[in-house]
C-alpha positions in Angstrom: -16.7 30.9 30.7 -15.6 34.1 32.5 -17.8 34.3 35.4 -16.8 37.6 37.0 -14.9 41.3 36.2 -11.1 39.4 36.2 -12.7 36.3 34.1 -13.6 39.1 31.6 -10.1 41.6 32.2 -8.4 37.6 31.9 -10.2 37.5 28.7 -9.1 41.0 27.1 -5.6 39.7 27.9 -5.4 36.6 26.2 -7.5 38.5 23.4 -5.1 40.2 22.8 -2.3 38.6 22.9 -4.4 36.2 20.0 -4.7 39.6 18.1 -1.2 40.3 18.5 -0.3 36.9 17.4 -2.5 36.8 14.1 -1.3 40.7 13.3 2.5 40.0 13.6 3.4 36.5 12.8 4.2 37.2 9.3 7.2 39.7 10.8 9.0 37.5 12.6 12.3 36.1 11.8 13.5 32.1 11.3 15.6 31.0 14.2 18.5 29.1 13.9 16.7 25.5 14.4 13.7 26.1 11.7 15.2 25.1 8.8 15.8 21.3 10.3 12.5 21.6 12.1 11.1 22.2 8.8 13.0 19.2 6.7 12.1 16.9 9.6 8.8 17.2 9.9 8.5 16.8 6.2 10.4 13.3 6.2 8.0 12.3 9.1 5.2 12.8 6.6 7.0 11.2 3.8 7.4 8.2 6.6 3.8 8.1 6.8 3.3 8.7 3.0 5.6 5.0 2.1 3.3 3.2 4.6 6.2 3.5 7.2 8.8 2.4 4.8 11.2 5.1 4.5 13.0 5.8 7.4 15.2 9.5 6.3 13.9 10.8 9.8 15.5 8.6 11.8 19.0 9.3 10.3 18.3 12.8 9.8 21.4 14.5 11.7 20.4 14.1 15.4 16.5 14.6 15.0 15.4 10.9 16.0 16.1 11.9 19.5 13.7 14.7 19.1 9.6 14.2 19.0 7.5 15.5 16.2 5.2 16.9 18.4 5.0 20.6 16.9 7.2 19.2 13.6 4.4 16.8 12.1 1.3 18.7 12.8 3.3 22.0 11.0 4.5 20.0 8.0 0.7 19.5 7.4 -0.8 22.4 8.5 2.0 24.0 5.5 -0.2 22.1 2.8 -3.3 23.6 3.8 -1.9 26.9 4.8 -2.2 29.9 2.2 1.1 31.2 4.0 4.6 29.8 3.4 6.0 27.2 5.4 7.9 29.5 8.3 4.6 31.9 8.2 3.0 28.9 8.9 5.0 27.2 11.2 5.1 31.4 13.4 1.3 31.1 13.0 0.9 28.0 14.7 3.5 28.1 17.3 2.5 31.4 18.3 -1.1 29.9 19.0 0.4 27.4 21.3 2.1 30.2 23.1 -1.3 32.0 23.3 -2.9 28.1 24.8 0.2 28.4 26.9 -1.4 31.4 28.4 -4.8 30.3 29.0 -3.5 27.2 30.8 -1.4 29.6 33.0 -4.8 31.6 33.2 -7.0 28.3 34.2 -3.9 27.0 36.6 -3.9 30.1 38.6 -7.6 30.6 39.1 -8.0 26.8 40.4 -5.3 27.8 42.8 -6.2 31.4 44.1 -10.0 32.2 42.2 -10.2 34.6 39.4 -8.0 37.6 40.3 -5.2 35.8 40.5 -6.1 34.0 37.0 -6.4 37.0 35.7 -3.2 38.4 37.3 -1.2 35.7 36.0 -2.6 35.8 32.6 -1.6 39.4 32.0 2.1 38.7 33.6 3.0 35.8 31.5 1.8 38.0 28.3 3.7 40.5 29.1 7.4 39.1 29.5 9.1 39.0 26.7 11.5 36.2 28.0 7.9 34.1 27.0 6.1 36.1 24.2 9.5 36.6 22.7 10.0 33.0 21.7 6.3 32.4 21.0 6.9 32.3 17.5 10.3 31.1 16.9 11.0 28.4 19.5 9.5 25.7 18.5 10.8 23.4 21.5 10.3 25.2 24.4 7.1 27.3 24.6 5.2 23.8 23.5 7.2 22.5 26.2 6.3 25.0 28.5 2.6 24.4 28.0 2.2 21.2 27.8 4.1 21.0 31.2 1.2 23.7 32.5 -1.4 21.7 30.9 -0.1 18.5 32.8 0.1 20.1 36.1 -3.7 21.7 35.5 -4.6 18.4 34.6 -3.3 17.3 38.2 -5.0 19.7 40.3 -8.0 19.1 38.7 -7.5 15.4 39.4 -6.3 16.5 43.0 -9.9 18.1 43.4 -11.5 15.0 42.0 -9.7 12.5 44.8 -10.5 10.1 46.5 -11.8 8.7 42.8 -10.2 10.0 40.0 -13.0 10.0 36.7 -11.3 8.4 33.7 -11.8 11.6 31.9 -8.9 13.3 34.1 -6.5 10.5 33.4 -6.9 10.5 29.9 -6.8 14.5 29.1 -3.4 13.9 31.0 -2.6 11.1 29.6 -3.0 12.7 25.6 -1.3 16.2 26.9 1.5 14.4 28.1 2.2 12.2 25.3 2.3 15.3 23.3 4.3 17.1 25.9 7.3 14.1 25.1 7.0 14.1 21.2 7.7 17.9 21.9 11.0 17.0 23.8 11.2 14.0 26.1 12.7 15.9 29.0 8.1 15.7 29.4 8.4 12.7 31.3 8.6 15.2 34.2 5.6 15.5 33.6 4.6 12.1 35.3 6.6 13.8 37.8 4.3 16.7 38.1 1.2 14.5 38.3 2.1 12.7 41.0 2.9 15.4 43.4 -0.1 16.7 43.9 -1.4 13.4 44.5 1.2 12.3 46.9 0.7 15.5 48.8 -3.1 14.5 49.0 -2.3 11.6 50.5 0.1 13.3 52.3 -2.8 15.4 53.5 -5.3 12.3 54.7 -1.7 10.9 56.8 -1.8 13.6 58.1 -6.0 13.9 59.3 -5.0 10.2 60.6 -6.0 8.4 57.3 -5.5 4.0 58.0 -2.4 2.5 56.0 -5.5 0.3 55.0 -7.4 3.9 53.1 -4.7 4.9 51.6 -3.3 2.0 50.3 -7.0 1.9 48.5 -6.6 5.2 47.0 -2.8 4.7 46.1 -4.2 2.3 44.1 -6.9 3.9 42.7 -4.1 6.1 41.5 -2.0 4.0 40.0 -4.9 2.6 37.7 -5.8 5.9 36.6 -1.8 6.3 35.8 -1.8 3.5 33.9 -4.4 4.3 31.9 -2.9 7.9 31.0 0.3 6.3 30.1 -1.4 3.8 27.7 -2.8 6.9 26.2 0.3 8.8 26.3 2.4 6.0 24.8 -0.2 5.8 21.4 0.3 9.4 21.3 4.2 9.2 21.3 3.8 6.5 18.8 2.1 8.8 15.9 4.2 11.9 17.0 7.3 10.4 18.0 7.9 6.6 15.7 11.3 6.6 15.9 10.3 5.9 19.9 8.8 3.1 19.2 11.0 1.1 16.9 13.6 0.0 20.1 11.6 -0.6 23.5 14.8 1.4 24.7 15.0 4.2 22.4 13.1 6.8 24.8 15.9 6.2 27.2 18.5 6.5 24.8 17.2 10.0 24.3 16.7 10.7 27.9 20.6 9.7 27.7 21.5 11.4 24.7 20.1 15.1 26.5 21.6 14.5 30.0 24.9 14.5 28.3 24.3 16.8 25.8 27.1 16.8 23.3 27.7 20.8 23.2 31.1 21.6 23.3 31.2 25.7 22.9 31.0 28.4 25.3 28.8 30.6 26.3 28.4 34.3 27.3 28.1 34.7 31.1 29.0 37.7 33.1 31.1 39.1 30.3 33.2 35.6 30.2 33.4 32.8 28.2 33.0 29.4 29.8 32.2 25.9 28.4 28.8 24.8 28.5 29.5 21.8 30.3 31.2 23.7 33.4 28.8 26.4 34.3 28.2 28.0 37.7 25.5 26.8 39.4 24.7 30.8 39.4 24.1 30.4 35.7 20.2 29.7 35.4 18.9 31.5 38.7 20.9 35.0 37.7 19.4 34.8 34.1 16.2 34.0 35.5 16.3 37.6 37.7 17.7 39.4 35.1 15.7 38.2 32.0 12.1 38.8 33.7 10.3 42.4 34.2 10.2 44.1 37.5 6.7 43.7 38.1 7.1 40.0 38.1 9.9 40.2 39.9 8.6 42.0 42.6 5.4 39.5 42.7 8.3 36.4 43.7 9.6 38.4 46.1 6.3 39.1 48.1 5.6 35.2 47.5 8.5 34.3 49.3 7.1 36.7 52.0 4.0 34.9 52.4 5.3 31.7 52.1 7.9 32.0 54.9 4.9 33.5 57.1 2.7 31.0 56.7 5.5 28.2 57.1 6.3 29.4 60.7 2.8 30.9 61.6 0.3 28.7 59.9 1.6 25.7 59.4 -1.8 23.5 59.3 -2.9 25.4 56.3 -0.1 23.4 54.2 -2.3 19.9 54.7 -5.5 22.1 53.8 -6.6 21.9 49.9 -5.5 25.2 48.7 -2.0 25.4 50.1 -1.5 21.8 48.6 -2.7 23.4 45.5 0.2 26.0 46.1 2.7 23.8 47.2 2.3 21.5 43.6 2.8 25.1 41.7 5.8 25.7 44.0 7.4 22.4 43.9 7.3 22.8 39.9 8.8 26.3 39.4 11.3 25.6 41.8 12.5 21.8 41.6 14.2 22.4 37.9 15.8 25.5 39.3 17.1 23.5 42.1 18.0 20.5 40.0 20.4 22.8 38.1 21.9 24.3 40.8 23.1 20.9 42.2 23.5 18.8 39.0 24.8 21.9 36.6 24.1 19.6 33.4 24.7 21.2 29.7 22.9 24.8 29.3 23.3 27.4 26.8 21.4 30.2 24.9 20.7 32.3 28.0 17.2 30.0 29.7 15.3 29.0 27.0 15.6 25.5 27.8 14.2 26.1 31.3 10.9 28.4 30.2 8.9 26.1 31.2 9.0 27.5 34.8 7.8 30.6 34.0 4.1 29.8 33.6 4.4 28.6 37.7 6.7 31.7 38.6 3.6 33.8 36.7 1.1 32.5 39.0 3.1 32.3 42.2 3.5 35.9 41.7 -0.4 36.8 40.6 -1.1 34.8 43.9 1.0 37.2 46.0 -0.2 40.5 44.5 -3.5 38.6 44.8 -3.2 38.0 48.8 -1.9 41.5 49.5 -5.3 43.0 47.7 -7.0 40.6 49.7 -5.5 42.2 53.1 -5.6 45.4 52.1 -8.7 47.1 53.9 -8.8 50.6 52.8 -10.0 51.1 49.4 -7.3 53.6 48.7 -4.7 51.5 48.8 -6.3 48.4 47.2 -6.6 51.2 44.2 -2.8 52.1 44.6 -1.8 48.9 44.5 -3.8 48.3 41.3 -2.2 51.1 40.0 1.1 50.0 40.8 0.9 47.0 39.0 -0.4 48.5 35.9 2.3 50.6 35.8 4.4 47.7 36.5 3.5 45.7 33.3 2.8 48.8 31.2 6.9 48.9 31.2 7.7 45.4 29.3 4.7 46.1 27.3 6.9 49.1 26.0 9.8 47.0 25.9 7.9 44.6 23.6 6.8 46.9 21.1 10.7 48.6 21.3 12.4 44.9 20.8 9.1 44.0 18.2 10.6 41.6 16.8 13.7 40.5 18.7 11.5 40.6 21.9 13.5 37.3 23.1 16.7 39.6 23.2 15.3 41.5 26.5 17.3 42.6 30.2 15.4 44.6 32.8 17.2 46.7 34.2 19.1 44.7 36.8 21.1 44.4 34.2 21.1 47.8 32.4 18.5 46.8 30.4 19.3 45.0 27.0 21.9 47.6 26.1 23.6 46.9 29.7 23.7 43.3 28.7 25.2 43.8 25.5 28.4 42.2 25.5 28.2 40.2 28.9 24.8 37.7 28.0 23.9 35.9 24.7 21.4 38.2 23.2 20.4 36.9 19.5 21.4 33.6 19.8 18.8 32.5 17.2 19.4 34.9 14.7 16.3 36.5 13.6 17.3 40.0 13.1 19.3 38.4 10.0 16.0 38.5 8.3 16.2 42.5 8.7 20.0 43.1 8.0 18.8 41.2 4.9 15.9 43.3 3.6 17.6 46.1 4.6 20.7 45.2 2.8 19.0 44.4 -0.7 17.3 48.0 -0.1 20.2 49.7 0.7 22.0 48.2 -2.7 18.8 48.6 -4.7 19.0 52.6 -3.6 22.9 53.0 -4.4 22.6 51.3 -7.9 25.3 48.0 -7.1 22.2 45.3 -6.9 23.1 43.1 -9.9 20.7 42.7 -12.7 19.4 39.7 -14.4 22.6 37.8 -16.4 25.0 39.0 -14.3 26.9 37.6 -11.6 25.5 37.6 -8.4 27.1 39.2 -4.6 28.2 36.4 -2.8 27.4 37.0 0.7 29.0 35.0 3.8 26.3 34.8 6.6 27.9 34.2 10.5 24.7 31.9 11.6 22.5 29.6 10.3 22.9 30.5 6.6 18.8 30.2 5.9 18.3 32.4 9.0 19.4 35.1 6.0 19.2 33.1 2.9 15.2 32.9 2.7 15.4 36.2 2.3 17.9 36.4 -0.9 16.8 37.6 -4.1 18.9 36.3 -6.6 21.4 38.9 -7.2 22.8 37.4 -3.7 24.1 34.2 -3.0 25.2 32.3 -0.3 29.0 31.2 0.2 30.3 29.0 2.4 33.3 30.1 2.8 34.3 33.9 4.7 37.2 34.5 2.1 35.3 33.8 -1.3 32.4 36.1 -0.3 31.9 39.6 -1.3 29.7 40.5 1.8 29.0 39.4 5.1 26.0 39.0 6.7 26.6 38.0 10.8 24.8 38.2 14.4 26.8 39.9 16.6 28.4 37.4 18.4 31.7 36.1 19.9 32.2 33.5 17.4 31.4 35.6 14.2 35.1 37.3 12.1 35.6 40.5 11.8 37.6 41.1 9.2 40.1 44.3 9.4 39.7 46.9 7.1 36.0 45.4 6.1 33.5 47.9 5.8 30.3 48.1 8.0 27.3 48.9 5.9 24.3 48.5 8.1 23.6 47.6 11.8 20.4 45.8 13.2 19.9 47.4 17.0 17.3 46.9 19.5 16.6 49.5 22.5 20.7 50.3 21.9 21.3 46.7 21.6 23.7 45.5 18.8 21.8 42.6 17.3 23.2 41.9 13.8 25.8 43.8 11.5 26.5 43.4 7.6 29.9 44.1 6.7 31.4 44.8 3.2 34.3 42.9 2.0 35.2 43.8 -1.7 37.6 46.5 -1.2 40.3 43.9 1.3 43.2 42.9 0.1 43.1 39.5 -1.7 44.0 37.7 1.3 41.5 39.2 3.0 40.7 35.8 4.7 43.8 36.0 7.2 42.5 38.1 9.8 39.1 36.1 10.0 39.3 33.1 8.7 40.1 31.3 11.8 37.1 33.1 13.4 34.9 32.0 10.4 36.1 28.7 11.0 34.9 28.5 14.8 31.9 29.9 14.0 31.6 27.0 11.4 31.9 24.2 13.5 29.8 25.6 16.1 27.0 25.2 13.3 27.4 22.1 12.2 24.5 21.0 13.2 23.0 23.9 11.5 24.2 23.2 8.1 23.4 19.7 8.5 19.8 20.9 8.1 20.2 22.9 5.3 20.0 19.6 3.1 18.0 16.3 2.9 19.5 13.2 3.7 21.1 12.4 0.2 22.1 15.9 -1.2 25.3 16.7 -1.9 25.2 20.1 -1.4 23.6 22.7 0.7 20.3 23.5 -0.7 20.1 27.3 -2.2 15.9 27.0 -3.4 14.5 28.1 0.3 10.9 29.5 -0.4 10.9 33.1 -0.4 9.4 35.3 2.6 7.7 38.5 2.3 
């Protein structure tokens, strides 16, 4: 598996990531969507346990539009795992994230050799925007892993042309089916598989191949694609059973996500902007501000090499190395260009586009590797290696400093995470509510204010997904749905969470100088304490309407308050 020293270094990077995942997966908070995702997984199990008769999973909020590519395996693993439900999910998702790093290493190695592979694995591992999501984001990181694997298998198929093996086609089909079952946008995998093969056909045409020869190649590719799609459909049928209840259901899901019904505002550059009317600069700017400077330097260098190659060595584009680089560049840049032109609904920073990070890391690593090859003096090579090492050490420091909320990272172009406060969304997942709750419990115990057995529990209003905090409540704390009924308020620091005048701040959760969440004591406010904050609380409740629905199983009349307690 490890052919040289660079491969061995890649193994150390991947092994370090795996060790970090196994050592820390129980320390992460619960993201906004996770309660609903766990319920959906249990309902899918119930569907199969009833011999396909119980369709509650297809009626649960809008989850039918999502596949169960993560939820169904996680629900099964939960029954076998010695850990609690959320810890099991975090370990499972973390391992999928490490798989994404492995896929990026193999992809970069195929494109530029072992040195490029090692650098790409390192760049992705130290990227807080990616690593910070791998435990808590059961949609976007698995989707990124699936898309990267689709591209990897596409380049493998390209290398086999003119005859693609059935094994390669079926590997792609299995990965494609799983990726679509994570998010229906995985249909992009078909495009990302076809582009390398289309580029190969273009290279054959450029080399003077006849139309008859090209038609024969195209028929072979089409046959392998049909075999891949057949297997993909079988995988979808298992992991996303709603998709096969009607032939048009996948198209309905695609249509729904193309005009996703999210009407709230998004914090961008210090302004509240409707999610449906974001500027074209939204995604490119966030990609720049959320990545480590070393990755940006690599991408800038890659741009210089690309311009030079297109101006002076155009013939190389049609050679196998050029075709592979062009394929990776397409996967990295096409989604960004699509956003700039189409400007679809977007929110929560760039998380829906995390899948562009692996190919961007590949391009940056390829640029660094080529620069290394062009340096003749060993001293300059050492200097470049040291610069890359120091450049990667800085985001590693950020990963440690922000732990376990690394996904809130912003680079120094934004003034760091503290500089991004009030300008961009930070803890939109609400994972810091777990720490706020634990610290609140400890503070109340120290002050002797925690109710004892038989006493009335303190009532807590949670601004965010209630389960991100309530999962960690002791029996002496009870969640309430209305701010005016609460003794205490636990909230993420965001524009829609109320700040009742006169409330007393109990504690704050901060990272790198940025406030993520806080606890307010409301017990000393007057009887009409809701007057100053009730309108804001109602806005928060409306924004979290979907999360509120996911706190119960179909048929339940009240929110569940018996969530499993985590340690």
